[in-house]
N, C-alpha and C positions, 0 to 999 in steps of 0.2 A: 539644522533640521526639514531636511524636504523628503514630505510623504506627499505623495500629488495624485487624487485617484479621479482613474480615466471614464467616464462614463458614458454611455451610449444616449442623446439626448431626445431621438425620437422612439421610433416602434424597431431596433436597431436599426442591423443594412447600413451604420453611418459610414465604416469605415474605420473600424477600431483599431481592425489589426496593423496597417499601415500605420494610422499612425503612432502606437503603442514604438510599435518595432522604431521607427526614428526617434524617437523621444528613450528610448529605454539606452542607446546610446550613452546619453550622460547618464544614467542611473546604473546600480550597482546591482538590484534587486528589482525584479518585475514580481509581481504576485495576479496570481487570478481568485479572483474572491467568492464567487457565485454561479449558478446556473450550473447547465452537463453540457455531454457531447450533440446537444440541441443548438449549437453557438455552432458560426464557422466563421474563424476571422483571418481573413486571408493577406497574403504578404506576399506582394512583386521584390524580388533582387536578382540582381541583371534578366536574364530573360526566364529563371524560373521559378514557378508558383509553389507559392508550399498552401495551405486550408486547415491551421491547425480547432482541434475542436476542445479539446482538454488543454495539451500545455500552454501558457505564455506565451505569447507574441515575441517578447524580450531572448528564446531560446534562438534565435538566428542570429545574437550579439554575444560572442564566442565568449566576451570577459565578465555574462550576467549571469548571475544565479537566477534560477525561477520556483516559485515555490504555488502549489494547487493548494489553497485552504480549508478550511472546514465548512464555508458554504457550498464548496463545489460538490455535487454530487457523481462518481464516477461510476463509469464503465469500464469494467477490465480488460475486454476484449478492446474496446475503442484505445482506451491508453497503451493497450501493449501495442496494434496496430499505430497507432501515432510513433510512437519510439523506433518502432524499430526502422519506419519510412524513413526521421528523419536520421539517424543514422546509418542507415544505405544512400543518403544524399549525402552522408559526410559530416551531419552535426554533433556536436559533442554534449552527450544527454550526464555521463559519467560524472557525478559529484557534482553537478550542478542544475541535479532537477530535485528537487523537495516536495516532499505529500505531507496533507498533513494526518497524526492520526484520527482524528476530532471526524474527517471526513464520510461522509456514509456512501456508501455502495449497490449500485446500480443491479439488480438481479432477473434473474432469467421472468418472473414472473412478473418481475415489472412493465417490462415492456410487451406482456401478453396481454396484462389490464389493460393500458395504455393505449394496445391496438385495439382491442374489444371495444373501449370507451368511446374513438373514434371512428368506429361503426356505427354508432349507434343514433341517433337524435337529438344530441347534447353536447354535438359534433364544437369543437374551441378552434382546431385549426393547428393542434403541436405536431410535433416531427415525429412523432409512437416511438419516442426514444426509450420514453422507460421515467423520466423527469419528475413529471407530474406525482407519479401511485411511487414513486420514493420522499420524495418530499414527505408526500403524507406518510408513507411507514414512519418517516424520521418524528415529524410530531404528534403522532400516535405512540409515538419511545416503543416501537418492533420493527426502527431499521438496525438495521451492522452497518456497525462504521471498519475501518481501515485496523483501526485498534484488532478486532475481532478477529483479525487474519495472524495475529502472532499469537496466540492460545488455539490449538483446532479443538483441541474438545468444547470450549465453547461457544467455537464456530459452525459447527457440529450440532449442537443442542439450540441453536440458535438459528439455522435452516433447516432441521428438522420441525423446529414447530411454529414458524413462520409456512411452510408448506404443506402444513399440515392444512392450519389454515385460511391456504390461498388453494390448495386443491378443494377441496367444498366449496369455496366460492364457484371454481372452474368448475366442475361435476352438476351442481345442484343449481346455479344458479346462469351460470352463462353454456351449457352443456356442449363443453371444452374436454381433453385428453386430460389427464391429472398428470402434473411432471414428478420427475425422477431424481427423487431427492439425493440418492447417491451418486448419481451423474453430475450435481448440481457442485454432491460437497467435493467432490475429486477434483472439478475446473477448477472452485476459489483457495484448497489448497495447493493447487498448481501458482496459480497468480499470485498465493501470499510469496512462492519462492522467487518468482520472477519479478516483486517488488517493493518487497523487503528491504537491498537498501538505500532504497528512495523515503524511506517512512522517519519521521523527526518531529518533533515537537516544535512545530510551526507555531504559534503565537510566544514562546521563548525565546525560539532563536530571530526572531523580527524583530522584538522588542529590544534585544543582546542590542541586535546591530543597530537602533536610532539610537542610545546609548553613545556608540560610537561614534556614530556620525555621518553612519551610513544610507544612500536616498536610493527612498524605496519606491516604484508605479503601481500603485494597483490597478488594474484591469478588469471591468463589469462586462460584462458578457449583457447580448440581448440591449435593450431599448427601458428607460423610466416613462412613458407608458406602456409594455408590457410590465411594471411593478408588478406585484401581487397586491399590496395596498392602498400606491398611489394610481396604480395604471388603470386600462377600463376594463375593470373586472368584470364582466367574467372572462375575457377576449385579454387573458395576461402570462405571464410565465409560470412556476412555483413559486419567486425566490424571487427578492430585490434588486434586480441592477443600479436602484438608488445609489447616491453618495453613502446614505447609514447601512445601504448593507455591505459598504467596504469594511467597515469596524467590526459586524456581525460578523461575516465571513472571515475574516483572519486573524482576530486577535487584534489589533490595532486600535487602540482607543479613541475615541475621536479628539479628544485636545493632542495627539501627537499628526494629526493631518493638518499638513499647512496650508494646501491650496486643494484646486475642481474642478479640472478640463474638462468641458463636452463637447464630446462630440456629434456634428451637426453636421448632414448630408444638406446640398443650397437649395435641395425640394424635398420631398416629401415619398417613403415607402414605405406600408407593410409586408406583411409576412401572413399567409392567412385569415380569418375570419374575424370582426368585429367592426368598429364603424371608424368611418374616414373623411371628416367633411371636406379633405379638399381633394378626393381623390378626382383623377380623369378617368372617365371611364369608353372614353370613343378612341378617335385615330387619334391626339394627340398625347393621349397618357399611352399607349401604343408606343407610339414612336420614342416616346421618354426612356417608358422601358427596352427599349433595342437596343435605342444611344447610347445610354449608361448601360446595360447589358446586366439588366435585375433582374438576376435569376441567385436563386438560395442558394448558399457556398455549403449549407447541410443535405439538405433534400435537393434541389434544382428545380425548385419553387415556381414561378414565372411571379415577380414583388407586383404590387396593386402597389401604379405610382400617381402620385400628383404637384401638385404646388407648394411652395412653400407657404408654411404656417406658424407665424409668427405668436399666433397668440398661442398657441400649443405651448410653441418655447419659450413664450414667460415664464408658464405654470411651469415647466421641465425648470426650470431657472431657478424658479424662488423654491421648490420643493430638492432640490441639490445642493443647493447653493454657488454654482456657477460661475466664477469668478472671468474666466476667458472663453473662448473658444474655438476647436480649429473647424474649417470647412471645409467638408469633405466635396468632390465632384462638380465643382464649380463649371469645371471643361464643359461637360455635360450638355448644360446652357447654352453653349457657344451658338447654337441652329433655332433658335427663339424668336421670331421677330420684336415682341410683345412675350413677360416674363410677370405674371402671377405672384402677389403675395395677398397671405389671408392676411387681416388683421383683427379679425375681429369678427364674433358671431350672434349672429340676433334669430330669435325664434317668436313668431309674431311679427316682425318688425320691434324688435324690441331688445338693445344688446346687451349680450350678459356680462356682467362684473366680474367675472372667475369661473376659469375652466370645468365644463362639466363632470366629475368621470362617473356621473352615473350614464350608463349606454344609453336608454331612455331617449334622456332626452337627448344625449351627444348625436342623436341618430336625428333626432329633428330639428337640427339646429341649421342656419343658413349662414355660410363663411362670405364676409364681408371682403373683395378684393380691392387693391391699391396696385394697379398695373405702369410697368417699368420699362422703356426700351433696353431690349435684348442686343448682344454687340458683334453678335455675326464674322465671330475672330476668333479663331483656335489659338487659345491657351495653351497647348497643351508643351511647349519647349520655354518656357515664360517661368523664370525663376524669382524673377524682381520686381514687388509690387509697384512700382512709377510702370512701369513697359508694361502693365494690365489696360486692358481700353477705358478711357472713362466713364461709358455704363457701367461696365464691370466692377467696379471702384463706388460707382454709389448704388450700387444693388447691394455689394456691402455693407456700406454704409447703412443704406438702408434699413437688411435685417439687421447689422446688428443692433441699427435705437430702437428697435422696435421688439425685437425680443430682450432687452433689455443686458449683453452679455460687449466684453470686448474680442474682438477677434485677433487673436496671434498665430497665426496660422493658416494658410490658405493650401489646401491640394487641387490642381489641375491632367494630374493625372494618377494613375496605380504603382510608377514606379516611386523610389526613393527620392528619386532627383528632382521627380515635379511635385516640387514644395517647395512653394514660397515662407518663410517667417516674416514675422514683423516684426 
């Protein structure tokens, strides 16, 4: 049995797309288990760049079956555009992509409410894709699921009921125009026609596959520190990117999961608002952003950049059960004479024993750093660990020791072959 969970171990944007693409060559099935089109997984195949928002990164391997689990919230327009884009690039989708009948649908009112909320005084820094409002309706038991598309009478009743409530809110509270219920019903019935061939009972199919001895890779979106329960709340996403979310988002029980791999960027980045203890606000931060091309794959927003935070990673390792890690973007650090690593936090001179998820406390910590010499050598053509500069090896060993995980993959560039496996 080989069921592996891939977890973003920081605040997202760690390079999960590339690592899932590489690993999926050895797996038969890849499953996306949470999040929505707010994610952007970038994969470079030759000179062709693919940015995937909903479809698992394993779709670029022709023998891999891909599943979108029930933990994902699906924007019909984004999904159909992604399918069309991939097919236009010669990627086979038919018979390879399957969608859980229990996945929830993002509706037009979710996007509108998301946009309104982000324009107010309580900004979180969301992508405005309707993810949060969709999850709100899911847990309020008002959501519309993929399975509802299969019965148009049920679908119409649910949409009418929801839009009546949302129109009241839009008109009386937000002073916005009401939504056209008939147009929305028509749009989602058309979506049903396009998506019917992909709908399946994902938990049953996946568990049968495990019984047959097939290998499965579970792909998370965002990162552990954006987890709604374990992240820097309220500056988090609306789902569980941590490894526990892999079970609830796919229907594969925890007892069937054999390993957890963390994807870890060689430094730290964050998109949106929220605390960031090791953030570099000056010239060094801008330099890191420019060299690393740190701009969001989904929104294009510049990412906030900072030094590696081993104290944060130790917490992430603990809550996810990370046994081994893939280190990405090591090559970006080749331009620095000295590289800092945060090894602890303190408040008013007192070291903290554990990572604080209370944002008020986290905003007031002082990071304690240790400095390591840089290597000032281009790593992008190195494919063997022994050929790495001694300073780069020392850096990897240091962050491995301080964070508490073993390193099994090192990425030194965006291409498939710019990878070192240990």
